[in-house]
GUZA-338261 format. One record per residue (C-alpha): residue in one letter; x negated, y negated, z. Coordinates in steps of 0.1 Angstrom, whole numbers, plus 2048, in hexadecimal, padded with zeros to 3 digits. Each point is the difference from the previous one (the first is absolute). Layout:
N
aXYZ
...
This chain:
85
m7FF8017FF
n7F47DD7F7
h81A7E9810
v81D7FE818
h8237EF800
f80D7F0820
l8247F3805
t8027ED81F
n8157E4811
i7E87E580A
p80B7E681A
k7FF7DA7F5
w7E57F9818
y7E68177EF
s7F07F97DE
i7FE81C7E6
q7DB7FC804
n801806825
v81581F7FC
e7E980D7E5
v7E17FD818
l81381081D
l80C81D7E9
k7DE8067F1
s7EC7FE821
y818816813
s80381B7E4
s7DB8027FA
r7F7804825
k81C81C805
m7F38107E0
f7DA80180D
e80C809823
g81581E7F2
h7E780C7E8
p7DC7F680D
g7EF8127E2
f8147E77E8
r7E67E580B
k7E58147EC
r8107F27DE
y7F77DE80B
p7DC80380D
d7F77DC7F8
g81A7F5818
g8187F57E4
g8247FC807
f81B81B7FC
w8157E67EC
s7F97ED7E0
g8027DB800
y81E8017E7
e8237F880A
h8217FA7F1
y81D7F1811
e8258027F3
s81D7F3814
t8228107FF
g8227F380E
l81B81780B
t8108017DD
n7E180F7EE
l7F581581F
e8188197F4
e7ED8017DE
s7DE7FF810
s80681E819
p8038197E8
y7E47F77EC
l7E9801820
r80F821809
d7F98127DF
q7DD7F67FE
q7F3825802
r8138077E2
h7F87E17ED
h7DB805804
n8018277FE
v7ED806820
t80281681E
v8047EE81F
v7ED80E81F
d8127FB822
d7E680B819
r80D7F181F
């Protein structure tokens, strides 16, 4: 997998950039804590996430259109999703 999609409800007092930093830092920390050997893929201290980001705002009207698209990513990209919780 080379990218992820998030659908989230962000309170007005947070900027999208702040939420991105929170999501990326928390998820990478959890990834490295849960899979210690995974750090070996980043021997130079590089980050888990790339610097690229894309934001798209949805309202309640097009939320119904966006949700199926996000849920169907496994078929859309023809990939196997590994859930190793």
